KEKOLPA-787790 format. One record per residue (C-alpha): x, y, z; residue in one letter. Coordinates in pm, whole numbers, padded with zeros to 5 digits, always signed. Layout:
! KEKOLPA-787790
XYZa;...
END
This chain:
! KEKOLPA-787790
+00576+04785+00434x;+00726+04880+00100x;+00631+05209-00060x;+00545+05218-00429x;+00747+05512-00553x;+00680+05465-00923x;+00313+05475-01022x;+00169+05243-01288x;+00009+05348-01615x;-00368+05384-01610x;-00401+05159-01915x;-00251+04874-01712x;-00453+04947-01400x;-00781+04932-01592x;-00736+04575-01716x;-00720+04248-01518x;-00472+03968-01581x;-00605+03679-01791x;-00849+03490-01563x;-00822+03165-01759x;-00445+03159-01719x;-00479+03254-01352x;-00721+02967-01279x;-00501+02722-01470x;-00195+02835-01273x;-00381+02798-00942x;-00505+02450-01039x;-00154+02340-01134x;-00011+02478-00810x;-00270+02291-00602x;-00204+01972-00795x;+00172+02013-00743x;+00103+02048-00371x;-00069+01709-00370x;-00433+01808-00420x;-00646+01580-00640x;-00744+01852-00887x;-00939+01788-01208x;-00854+02076-01442x;-01127+02187-01683x;-01003+02545-01705x;-00751+02543-01986x;-00838+02593-02353x;-00579+02351-02483x;-00619+02025-02678x;-00514+01721-02475x;-00315+01590-02771x;+00055+01602-02842x;+00168+01805-03142x;+00183+01566-03443x;+00517+01389-03470x;+00594+01512-03822x;+00541+01872-03707x;+00774+01824-03410x;+01034+01671-03640x;+01011+01975-03867x;+01082+02202-03571x;+01384+01992-03472x;+01509+01986-03829x;+01482+02364-03850x;+01716+02391-03553x;+01955+02133-03699x;+01950+02320-04031x;+02051+02642-03858x;+01716+02821-03875x;+01771+02990-03540x;+01821+03354-03636x;+01590+03645-03707x;+01342+03624-03991x;+01134+03888-04165x;+00908+04058-03908x;+00579+03922-04052x;+00718+03568-04083x;+00914+03364-04334x;+00783+03399-04692x;+00719+03024-04721x;+00487+03028-04421x;+00294+03330-04543x;+00256+03160-04880x;+00132+02848-04703x;-00132+03054-04521x;-00246+03193-04856x;-00261+02838-04992x;-00474+02717-04699x;-00715+03009-04732x;-00749+02936-05105x;-00788+02558-05075x;-01011+02561-04769x;-01230+02861-04852x;-01160+02985-05204x;-01029+03321-05074x;-00743+03489-05262x;-00465+03649-05056x;-00102+03742-05123x;+00187+03708-04875x;+00184+04088-04831x;-00165+04048-04682x;-00046+03799-04419x;+00117+03854-04081x;+00252+03569-03869x;+00257+03652-03498x;+00353+03504-03161x;+00023+03322-03125x;-00328+03429-03220x;-00359+03655-02915x;-00059+03855-03032x;-00217+03898-03376x;-00533+04042-03221x;-00324+04275-03005x;-00143+04400-03316x;-00474+04467-03492x;-00606+04700-03227x;-00276+04877-03173x;-00277+04946-03547x;-00636+05066-03598x;-00773+05221-03278x;-00757+05582-03165x;-00867+05687-02815x;-01245+05663-02784x;-01300+05433-03082x;-01562+05172-02997x;-01547+04800-03073x;-01862+04587-03062x;-01801+04260-02880x;-02075+03994-02861x;-02090+03851-02508x;-02011+03590-02387x;-01671+03675-02533x;-01319+03542-02501x;-01164+03700-02192x;-00890+03895-02371x;-01101+04084-02624x;-01205+04381-02404x;-00862+04430-02241x;-00685+04432-02577x;-00924+04701-02699x;-00870+04901-02379x;-00492+04874-02398x;-00511+05031-02744x;-00718+05323-02612x;-01046+05187-02746x;-01379+05130-02575x;-01519+04774-02568x;-01897+04765-02614x;-02043+04428-02509x;-02351+04298-02691x;-02532+04046-02472x;-02629+03726-02653x;-02934+03526-02545x;-02891+03170-02419x;-03243+03087-02542x;-03129+03174-02897x;-02825+02945-02865x;-02609+03257-02828x;-02676+03372-03185x;-02643+03743-03258x;-02974+03929-03266x;-02965+04194-03544x;-03189+04429-03343x;-02953+04415-03048x;-02663+04493-03279x;-02841+04806-03403x;-02901+04939-03053x;-02531+04914-02959x;-02379+05074-03268x;-02288+05443-03257x;-02101+05691-03475x;-01789+05596-03274x;-01807+05227-03372x;-01483+05134-03549x;-01494+04754-03551x;-01686+04444-03451x;-01557+04110-03322x;-01685+03781-03462x;-01582+03454-03298x;-01751+03153-03452x;-01723+02884-03323x;-01709+03072-02997x;-01496+03050-02691x;-01661+03008-02437x;-02001+02894-02569x;-01911+02683-02872x;-02189+02869-03056x;-02180+02926-03432x;-02321+03248-03575x;-02604+03193-03823x;-02608+03323-04179x;-02895+03551-04076x;-02681+03712-03806x;-02382+03741-04038x;-02594+03907-04307x;-02707+04168-04054x;-02347+04234-03953x;-02242+04254-04318x;-02515+04504-04402x;-02422+04739-04119x;-02048+04702-04178x;-02087+04799-04544x;-02311+05095-04455x;-02086+05231-04179x;-01738+05123-04289x;-01665+04904-03987x;-01367+04675-03968x;-01469+04314-03903x;-01227+04109-03693x;-01319+03743-03730x;-01146+03507-03489x;-01152+03173-03670x;-00916+02984-03440x;-01172+02704-03380x;-01286+02665-03741x;-01160+02305-03765x;-01355+02199-03455x;-01722+02201-03556x;-02000+01948-03501x;-02259+02092-03739x;-02380+01953-04069x;-02262+02138-04380x;-02019+02427-04415x;-01938+02670-04138x;-02104+03008-04214x;-01850+03285-04261x;-01882+03660-04310x;-01671+03654-04630x;-01895+03389-04784x;-02208+03578-04685x;-02071+03907-04825x;-01749+03884-05034x;-01744+04263-05077x;-01630+04289-04714x;-01288+04145-04788x;-01123+04491-04771x;-01296+04552-04435x;-01216+04217-04275x;-00920+04075-04087x;-00912+03699-04036x;-00735+03566-03728x;-00629+03203-03717x;-00336+02985-03616x;-00212+02633-03549x;-00268+02622-03171x;-00608+02451-03169x;-00602+02271-03504x;-00261+02106-03457x;-00227+02106-03076x;+00055+02362-03100x;-00045+02600-02821x;+00307+02633-02682x;+00469+02688-03023x;+00302+03032-03032x;+00224+03074-03400x;-00082+03264-03514x;-00155+03451-03833x;-00377+03725-03972x;-00502+03786-04324x;-00642+04122-04424x;-00609+04445-04621x;-00244+04513-04709x;-00234+04859-04550x;-00360+04727-04216x;-00120+04432-04224x;+00163+04676-04300x;+00066+04884-03995x;+00049+04568-03782x;+00396+04476-03900x;+00517+04816-03782x;+00372+04743-03437x;+00525+04395-03431x;+00864+04530-03544x;+00875+04749-03233x;+00761+04478-02991x;+00851+04115-03060x;+01004+04134-03408x;+00956+03796-03579x;+00784+03497-03417x;+01002+03205-03301x;+01194+03086-03608x;+01193+02706-03558x;+00823+02725-03465x;+00753+02894-03799x;+00905+02599-03984x;+00700+02357-03774x;+00385+02554-03858x;+00482+02546-04227x;+00485+02167-04214x;+00151+02164-04031x;-00020+02381-04293x;+00130+02213-04600x;+00116+01849-04483x;-00176+01616-04408x;-00484+01790-04271x;-00619+01475-04102x;-00507+01562-03748x;-00785+01814-03671x;-01042+01553-03772x;-00879+01296-03542x;-00907+01536-03249x;-01268+01620-03333x;-01365+01253-03336x;-01231+01227-02981x;-01415+01541-02870x;-01760+01432-02995x;-01842+01166-02730x;-01700+01388-02456x;-01922+01674-02566x;-02232+01455-02580x;-02168+01307-02235x;-02086+01642-02072x;-02398+01815-02205x;-02627+01521-02119x;-02494+01505-01762x;-02522+01881-01709x;-02879+01890-01839x;-02970+01608-01599x;-02901+01837-01303x;-03212+02015-01179x;-03195+02389-01247x;-02894+02370-01482x;-02922+02456-01851x;-02652+02412-02114x;-02653+02502-02482x;-02513+02213-02686x;-02192+02358-02836x;-02176+02347-03217x;-01799+02391-03217x;-01482+02434-03008x;-01431+02218-02698x;-01615+02395-02418x;-01945+02367-02235x;-02092+02680-02078x;-02365+02573-01834x;-02593+02816-01652x;-02573+02766-01274x;-02762+03079-01172x;-03047+02871-01023x;-02803+02785-00744x;-02704+03145-00668x;-02815+03249-00323x;-02749+02904-00179x;-02470+02845+00070x;-02220+02592+00199x;-02106+02597+00562x;-02245+02947+00598x;-02071+03087+00290x;-02316+03215+00030x;-02267+03172-00344x;-02403+03473-00532x;-02214+03475-00860x;-02000+03274-01101x;-01673+03364-00928x;-01802+03223-00599x;-01940+02916-00778x;-01613+02849-00958x;-01421+02895-00630x;-01662+02654-00459x;-01605+02390-00726x;-01228+02426-00685x;-01221+02438-00305x;-01480+02171-00227x;-01501+01951-00540x;-01139+01993-00650x;-01266+02083-00998x;-01106+02379-01178x;-01332+02585-01406x;-01351+02946-01524x;-01626+03181-01397x;-01859+03322-01659x;-01796+03674-01530x;-01457+03653-01703x;-01643+03612-02032x;-01897+03887-01962x;-02178+03649-01858x;-02204+03595-01483x;-02476+03328-01489x;-02240+03070-01637x;-01923+02871-01572x;-01693+02740-01847x;-01552+02387-01861x;-01318+02252-02127x;-01376+01898-02250x;-01029+01881-02403x;-00950+01615-02144x;-01013+01244-02106x;-01358+01088-02069x;-01240+00938-01740x;-01166+01285-01603x;-01496+01422-01735x;-01697+01143-01569x;-01523+01193-01236x;-01559+01568-01267x;-01934+01546-01328x;-01978+01327-01020x;-01793+01583-00811x;-01994+01875-00956x;-02325+01696-00886x;-02221+01621-00529x;-02107+01980-00474x;-02436+02123-00601x;-02639+01877-00392x;-02449+01990-00081x;-02562+02351-00118x;-02831+02471+00119x;-03101+02734+00091x;
END
């Protein structure tokens, strides 16, 4: 038995590895071993990156764009981000207010490394994306979950917000549309957030990575449209991963106050330096070329979403909020907790997700990873054929439970 001579840092010991990536890796390993696994765990569009974007990446290599760039990204790409924010939303930013990072997750990591001191609190509506609390913890901060109510379609209740805020609150996360629920925050909720942020000087971190994938009528509510005065207290996180099926290219970007972006650049300069150079040129083409691709993906997602929700709601005891955006369903399976299969009891979302994988050969992500143990997340960024087969397996697995 080996002895661990060198101890690990407490900041690493206090956080788990990414559960979504762990489930995806396990599902892929089982499939490689010959198991008939249907994988609903990964948050990744089932589309290839558009051909013209791929060609731009290849051309960048052929043109010799393979060296270092400026830490926050090439000027042309930062200008393109400013252009998109102006054309899509009417918001004015300069390239000095933009940082390009190695994916959206890296941008969020940079934010909290730049702004948090030990003990600073960050309000995080739950269900939340799995990496929000660990990134806050790794920066010395304290994540403060705010439970959202399924009966309110996971909208943020202003009264609940008030009860969680303290004099140590430094920032609040907004993720709309949400991963994992697909929920969109209402204008009423955003106005409440805006009021408190102005009163207390909070930083607002708005994760807009799914903004192009919405199924609602009208414009997507946004904190900067509700209260433009918050621009100097808001950092926008976005990227090309979801909108242009570029998850593996690892290009995200942030827009915010120049002094915070400058501090984030300092962090990035001492960690990754610039993002991948050819990928930056591919992202430049994505942002400045045709914007039809996100709409094409959304049109494919709509019937999958409708089928998935209808089938889930047809199962006795299961509830599921119809997602207004993103490409996930987040059904509540808690009515089946306490039941068992072959003597093994299922008491939480981890056990339920394991049961689906082991017995139904369906990979999902337990709601506990998102701060909400009654639920399990499934991605519908996969074919309708896979979704139909997956639902049959899930129904059979639930029907086999006893107790």
